[in-house]
C-alpha positions as CSV (number, residue, x, y, z in Angstrom):
1,M,-37.4,-38.0,-179.3
2,R,-39.5,-37.7,-176.1
3,L,-37.6,-37.6,-172.9
4,P,-39.0,-38.6,-169.4
5,V,-39.0,-35.0,-168.2
6,S,-41.6,-33.5,-165.9
7,K,-43.1,-30.2,-166.6
8,N,-40.8,-28.3,-164.3
9,G,-37.7,-30.3,-165.4
10,K,-37.0,-31.8,-162.0
11,S,-36.9,-35.4,-163.1
12,W,-34.3,-34.4,-165.7
13,Q,-32.2,-32.6,-163.1
14,R,-32.3,-35.7,-160.8
15,K,-30.5,-37.8,-163.4
16,S,-26.8,-38.2,-163.1
17,L,-24.7,-35.8,-165.2
18,P,-23.3,-38.6,-167.4
19,R,-26.8,-39.7,-168.3
20,R,-27.8,-36.1,-169.0
21,T,-24.8,-35.4,-171.2
22,D,-25.4,-38.6,-173.1
23,E,-29.0,-37.9,-173.7
24,T,-28.2,-34.3,-174.7
25,A,-25.6,-35.5,-177.1
26,R,-28.1,-37.9,-178.8
27,I,-30.7,-35.1,-179.2
28,L,-28.1,-32.7,-180.7
29,R,-26.7,-35.4,-183.0
30,G,-30.2,-36.1,-184.3
31,R,-30.7,-32.4,-185.0
32,Y,-27.2,-31.3,-186.4
33,K,-25.7,-34.6,-187.6
34,D,-22.2,-33.9,-186.3
35,F,-21.4,-31.3,-188.9
36,A,-17.6,-30.5,-188.5
37,H,-17.7,-26.9,-189.6
38,Y,-15.1,-27.2,-192.4
39,N,-12.2,-28.0,-190.1
40,R,-9.0,-29.5,-191.5
41,R,-7.4,-32.9,-191.3
42,N,-3.8,-31.6,-191.4
43,P,-2.9,-30.4,-187.9
44,F,-0.8,-27.3,-189.0
45,E,-3.5,-26.4,-191.5
46,E,-6.1,-26.8,-188.8
47,L,-4.1,-24.5,-186.5
48,L,-4.0,-21.8,-189.2
49,F,-7.8,-22.3,-189.8
50,I,-8.5,-21.7,-186.1
51,L,-6.2,-18.6,-186.0
52,C,-8.1,-17.2,-189.0
53,S,-11.4,-17.7,-187.1
54,V,-10.5,-15.6,-184.1
55,Q,-13.1,-12.8,-183.6
56,T,-14.7,-13.0,-187.0
57,D,-17.7,-14.7,-188.5
58,E,-17.6,-18.0,-190.4
59,K,-17.9,-16.5,-193.9
60,K,-15.0,-14.1,-193.4
61,Y,-12.7,-16.6,-191.7
62,R,-13.3,-19.3,-194.4
63,E,-12.5,-16.7,-197.1
64,T,-9.5,-15.5,-195.2
65,F,-8.1,-19.0,-194.7
66,A,-8.6,-19.7,-198.4
67,S,-6.7,-16.5,-199.3
68,L,-3.9,-17.4,-197.0
69,R,-3.5,-20.9,-198.5
70,R,-3.6,-19.5,-202.1
71,K,-0.9,-17.0,-201.2
72,F,1.2,-19.6,-199.4
73,P,0.4,-23.1,-200.8
74,R,3.5,-24.5,-199.1
75,F,4.1,-24.3,-195.4
76,E,7.8,-23.6,-195.9
77,G,6.9,-20.6,-198.0
78,L,4.8,-19.3,-195.1
79,G,7.7,-19.9,-192.8
80,R,10.0,-17.7,-194.9
81,A,7.4,-14.9,-195.3
82,S,7.5,-11.6,-193.4
83,A,4.7,-10.7,-191.0
84,G,3.6,-8.0,-193.4
85,A,3.3,-10.5,-196.3
86,I,1.3,-12.9,-194.1
87,A,-1.0,-10.0,-192.9
88,K,-2.2,-9.1,-196.4
89,P,-4.5,-12.1,-197.0
90,L,-5.6,-12.0,-193.4
91,K,-6.8,-8.4,-193.5
92,P,-10.5,-9.0,-194.4
93,G,-10.8,-11.2,-191.3
94,G,-9.5,-8.6,-188.9
95,L,-6.6,-8.5,-186.4
96,S,-4.2,-9.2,-189.2
97,P,-1.2,-7.6,-187.6
98,S,-1.4,-9.7,-184.4
99,K,-2.4,-12.9,-186.3
100,S,0.4,-12.6,-188.8
101,V,3.0,-12.0,-186.1
102,M,1.7,-15.1,-184.2
103,I,1.8,-17.3,-187.3
104,R,5.3,-16.2,-188.1
105,K,6.5,-17.0,-184.5
106,I,4.8,-20.4,-184.6
107,C,6.4,-21.2,-188.0
108,A,9.8,-20.2,-186.6
109,E,9.3,-22.4,-183.5
110,L,8.3,-25.4,-185.5
111,K,11.2,-25.0,-187.8
112,R,13.5,-24.9,-184.7
113,R,12.0,-28.0,-183.2
114,F,11.3,-30.2,-186.2
115,G,13.5,-28.8,-189.0
116,E,10.4,-27.8,-191.0
117,V,7.1,-26.1,-190.6
118,T,4.9,-29.1,-189.6
119,L,2.8,-30.6,-186.8
120,A,3.0,-34.1,-188.2
121,P,5.1,-35.3,-185.2
122,L,2.0,-34.8,-183.1
123,R,0.5,-38.0,-184.6
124,R,3.0,-40.1,-182.7
125,M,2.5,-38.4,-179.4
126,A,0.2,-39.3,-176.5
127,D,-2.6,-36.8,-175.7
128,Q,-0.8,-35.2,-172.8
129,E,2.4,-34.7,-174.7
130,C,0.5,-33.5,-177.7
131,E,-1.4,-30.8,-175.7
132,A,1.8,-29.7,-173.9
133,L,3.6,-29.2,-177.2
134,L,0.7,-27.2,-178.7
135,T,0.2,-25.0,-175.7
136,S,4.0,-24.2,-175.7
137,L,3.7,-22.5,-179.1
138,P,3.3,-18.7,-179.1
139,G,-0.2,-17.6,-178.3
140,I,-1.8,-21.1,-178.3
141,G,-4.0,-22.0,-175.3
142,T,-5.9,-25.1,-174.2
143,K,-9.0,-24.5,-176.3
144,V,-7.0,-24.1,-179.6
145,A,-4.8,-27.0,-178.7
146,R,-7.7,-29.3,-178.2
147,C,-9.4,-28.2,-181.4
148,V,-6.3,-29.2,-183.3
149,M,-6.2,-32.5,-181.4
150,M,-9.9,-33.3,-181.9
151,Y,-10.4,-32.2,-185.5
152,S,-7.1,-33.2,-187.2
153,L,-5.8,-36.0,-184.9
154,G,-9.0,-37.6,-183.9
155,R,-8.3,-37.4,-180.1
156,Q,-11.2,-37.7,-177.7
157,V,-10.9,-34.2,-176.1
158,F,-13.6,-31.5,-175.6
159,P,-12.5,-28.0,-176.6
160,V,-14.6,-25.5,-174.8
161,D,-15.3,-22.5,-177.1
162,T,-17.7,-19.7,-176.3
163,H,-20.8,-21.6,-177.6
164,C,-20.0,-24.8,-175.6
165,W,-19.4,-22.7,-172.4
166,R,-22.6,-20.8,-172.8
167,I,-24.7,-23.8,-173.5
168,C,-23.2,-25.9,-170.7
169,R,-23.9,-23.1,-168.3
170,R,-27.5,-22.8,-169.4
171,L,-28.0,-26.5,-169.1
172,G,-26.7,-26.4,-165.6
173,W,-23.7,-28.7,-166.2
174,V,-21.3,-26.1,-164.8
175,R,-21.7,-23.0,-162.6
176,G,-21.4,-19.6,-164.2
177,T,-18.5,-17.5,-163.2
178,R,-18.8,-13.8,-162.2
179,D,-16.9,-12.6,-165.2
180,G,-18.3,-15.3,-167.5
181,V,-14.8,-16.5,-168.4
182,C,-14.0,-20.2,-168.8
183,T,-10.6,-20.9,-167.2
184,E,-8.3,-23.8,-168.1
185,A,-9.4,-25.5,-164.8
186,D,-13.1,-25.1,-166.0
187,M,-12.2,-26.7,-169.3
188,D,-10.6,-29.6,-167.6
189,R,-13.5,-30.1,-165.2
190,L,-16.1,-29.9,-168.0
191,Q,-14.1,-32.3,-170.3
192,G,-13.9,-34.8,-167.4
193,K,-17.7,-34.8,-167.1
194,I,-18.3,-35.8,-170.7
195,S,-17.9,-39.3,-171.9
196,P,-15.0,-39.5,-174.4
197,R,-17.2,-41.1,-177.1
198,W,-19.5,-38.0,-177.1
199,R,-16.9,-35.2,-176.9
200,F,-16.5,-34.6,-180.7
201,S,-20.3,-34.8,-181.3
202,L,-21.2,-32.5,-178.4
203,H,-18.6,-29.9,-179.4
204,V,-19.5,-29.6,-183.1
205,N,-23.2,-29.8,-182.4
206,M,-23.1,-27.2,-179.6
207,I,-21.4,-24.8,-182.1
208,S,-24.3,-25.4,-184.5
209,L,-26.8,-24.8,-181.8
210,G,-25.1,-21.7,-180.4
211,R,-24.9,-20.1,-183.8
212,E,-28.5,-21.0,-184.9
213,V,-30.5,-20.8,-181.7
214,C,-28.7,-20.6,-178.3
215,R,-27.3,-17.2,-178.9
216,S,-25.5,-15.0,-176.4
217,S,-28.3,-12.5,-176.4
218,K,-32.0,-13.1,-177.3
219,P,-31.7,-16.9,-177.6
220,L,-34.5,-18.6,-179.6
221,C,-35.5,-21.0,-176.8
222,E,-38.9,-21.8,-178.4
223,L,-37.1,-23.3,-181.4
224,C,-34.4,-25.2,-179.4
225,S,-34.2,-28.9,-179.6
226,L,-33.1,-28.9,-176.0
227,R,-35.9,-26.8,-174.6
228,K,-37.4,-29.7,-172.6
229,V,-34.1,-30.4,-170.8
230,C,-32.7,-26.9,-170.4
231,R,-33.1,-25.2,-167.0
232,R,-33.3,-21.9,-168.8
233,S,-36.6,-22.8,-170.5
234,R,-40.1,-22.9,-168.9
235,P,-43.4,-23.8,-170.5
236,A,-44.7,-20.4,-169.6
237,G,-41.8,-18.4,-170.9
238,L,-38.1,-17.9,-170.3
239,R,-36.5,-17.7,-166.9
240,K,-34.2,-14.7,-166.6
241,D,-30.7,-15.9,-165.9
242,R,-28.1,-13.3,-166.5
243,R,-25.3,-15.6,-165.5
244,A,-26.2,-17.9,-168.4
245,G,-25.6,-15.3,-171.0
């Protein structure tokens, strides 16, 4: 797909941000086909899947999640287990002591609120109430809450993970922060700039792009499907932009 972009990219930058995000979403959908990265349709299972993925690679967290579900095929069994028992299948993915304690606390809180280990009541809640409940659980922040809402509940939210934040900064949709951290206010602002109909597509395809090409260090810009619309790229090479790392 050829875009009406001048050699220095200025015509692209003059477009309104909604038009730029929509065109970017179309390009990425054409390249990555909205691959959903094996996420789950059950909201509690999705929450476990995300917790397994913290600070580990895809192969390890998928294996860790599968081990956890084999060990505890029923959520109630997970709720009755000790932190030590939960930690054993989590060990290959790293951070098993802290992850197991968090899972145990979440199970206890859900049991207290709903009488069982479940997140099914979220399906009846409005988005704001749903997000508030999820972020009230031990250790759960806005990004994880919106992942659960988007993947398992079909809500039109935009979780900002490390790949999405990095790519949006390199595209010039948001300004980089001095410490490189995306705050909850940043997440809200970025979500507000993206049309609800493109939020799922952009999120999953930016993950694919970030893993394959737009890496934190040594990005493969010459192979990127967004190279003609990204402010980081130039026809004569790459512009050094440390803030976009």
